[in-house]
N, C-alpha and C positions, 0 to 999 in steps of 0.2 A: 561462730563469731558473727554477731550482727553487723551488717554493712551499712555504710552511708553512701548512697548513690546520688551523685550530683551531676545533673544534666545541663549542658549548654542549651541555648534556645535557638537562635538563628542559625540555620544550616544543619542543625542536628534534629530538632523537633519540628521546625516549621520554616516557612519563608513568607515574607510579606510582599514578595515580588516587587521590591523597590519602594514601597510605601514609606518605610522607616527612613530610608535614605533621602527621599524627597522632603520628608518632614524635618529631618536634621538640617538639610541645606536651607530650607526656608527659615528655620529658627536662627541659624547662624547669621543669615543676612539681616533678619529683624533686629538682633541684639548687637552684632558687631559690624554690620554694614558690608560684610563679605563672607563667603564660604571658603575662601582660600582656594587652593588647587584641588578642589574636591573630586574632579574627574580623574585625578592621577593617584589617588590614595585608596587603598583597599581598607574596608572596615572589618574584614574577617579576622576574628580572634582578638580584636582590640576592645578595650573598655570605652564606653562613651566619653569619659573625660580625656582619655588618651587620644581619641580621634579629634576632639575639639582642640586640644593643645597642638597636635600635629598640624592640623589645617590652618589654624590661626597664626601660629608662629611662622608657618610658611607664607602667610600674608603680611608678615612683619609686625604682628601685634605681640607685645611682650607677654610673657607667661603671667606675671602678676596682674596685668590688665584682664587677661582671659579669666583667671581664677576669680577675680573680684565680681565677675558678671555671670558666673556659672549658674547660680540660682535662677536668674532671669532666663538663661538659655534653656534650662530644663522646663521651666514653665511654658515657654513658647513652643518647645519641641513637643511636649505632651498635647498642647492645643492643636498643633498641626497634625500630630499623629492621630488624634481622635478624628479630625476631619478626613484624613487619608483613609482611615480604616472603614469609614462609612461606605466608601465605594470600592473597597478592595476585598477580594477573597483571600484570606490568609490560608495558605495551603499547608496541610500537615503531611509529613513524609510517610511513606509506606511503613506499616508496622508500629508506628509510634503509639497510637492509642492502645493497641493490644499490649504492647510492652509495658506501658504505664499501668494499665489495668492489672496486669500480671503481678507487678511489683506491689501495688496497693493491696491485692488479695493476700499478700505474704508479708504483712507489716510486722509480724513477729520475727522476720528474718532480715528485713531491710527498711531503712528510712529513705523515703523519696524526697529529693531536694533539687535545688537549682544552683548552678554556678555559671554566671553569665556576665558579659561585659555591659549588658543593658543596665541603665539605672532601674531601680526596683519598679517604679510605676510604669516605665516603658515595657518591661517584661510582663507585668500584669495585664496591660492592655493587649499585647500581642497574644498572650495565652488565652485570655478570655475571648478575644475575637476569633481565635481558631477553634473554639469549642473544647479545647483540652482542659481549660480552667486553671487559674493561678492558685486557687485555695487548696488544691489537692497536694501541692508540694509543701511538706511540713517545715522545711527550712530553706533558706536561700542565702547566697552571697552574690553581690551585685556590683556593677561598676560604680554605683553611688556609695559603696563602702570603701573602695580603693581604686585609684587609677591603675595600680599595678596588679595585673591578673594573678601573678604568682602569690599574692597575699590572700587571695580569695578562698583557697581550700581550707586554710586554718580558720578563717572566719566562719565558714560553713560548718566545720567540725565543732567549733566552740558553741555555735548556736544549737547544733544537734545535741551536744552534751547537756546544755541548759534545759532542753526539752525532755530528754530521755533519761538523764542521769548517768549515761554511759559515755566513756571516752572512745573516740574514733581516731585511731592513729595508723599511719602507714597503710598496709594493705587492707585495713578495715574501711578505708576511704577509696571510692571508685569515681573517677572523673570520666564522663562520657561526652565526647565532643567531636567536631568536624575539622579542626584546624591544628596545626603544629603548636599553637599557643596553648590549646587545651592539654596536649600531651606534656608540654614543658611545665605548666603550672602544677600538674599532678606529680611530676618528677621532683618538683621543688620540696615536697613534703613526703616523698616516698610512697605516694598513693598508686594504686593500680590505674591504668589508663585504657579506655576502650575508645578507639577511633572509628568513626563512621564516615564513609565517603559520599555523603549526601549534600555537601556544601561545594565550595569553589575549588577545594583541593582534591586531586585525584587520589585513587587508591595507592598508586606508586609514590606520590609525594608524601602521603601519610606514613606509608611503610618505611620510608627512609628516616622518619623521626623516631622509630622504634617503640610504638605503643605496645602494651602487653597483649592487646587483642585488636583485630581490625576486621570490620564488616563493611560490605557495600551499602547496607541499610540496616534498620532495626527490624526488618520484616520477619526474620527467623527468631521468634520470641524465645523459644526453648534454648537455642544456642547462645543468644545474647544473655539471657538470665544465667546460664551455666558459667559463662565467662565472667560476669560480674560477681558471682558468688564464690569463685575459686580463691 
């Protein structure tokens, strides 16, 4: 059975060491005049639209007003992200490059894709800045597709089917991520889940969420591949 392997970006593949958060904050202030209670809100596992709504509603801005200006927000965010990435070293986590190379070399067995809360162009900038490259991922489901992360696996599966002509359902889909939300969104469609403790959540916190497989990092390529292909 050919697998669809969908990887989260931040905390799973790489970290921008705060650059993306700074860009998001600057963009919110540019467009809405406030970043809301940004120091009190975790971005981990959330989609970009979800973060924007949460912060701005916390600042008393009604949801319809936030929604009406999201296009402007993304334009400003990408501008600030470009500026931040010029002076930021985007750090790739141990084993990530080797893991992705291993998957690409076995394209007859698996489709390499993304499932991330980032808007698509934000994910592209981060991956290209890291050296991993955005174009190597054949499909993707992004925060710009839906505010609700639980809807993203089905979007990724539909796009993979459109490209390959094959259906990817339940255990044929594998979600790889570093947060409880990655595990939950996989469970929403009966997908396999692989958790990796390279983000802000500890191994114990992730274990409590019941992923199918749990690793400290992606460094053990053979074991990670074996888990994804079961």
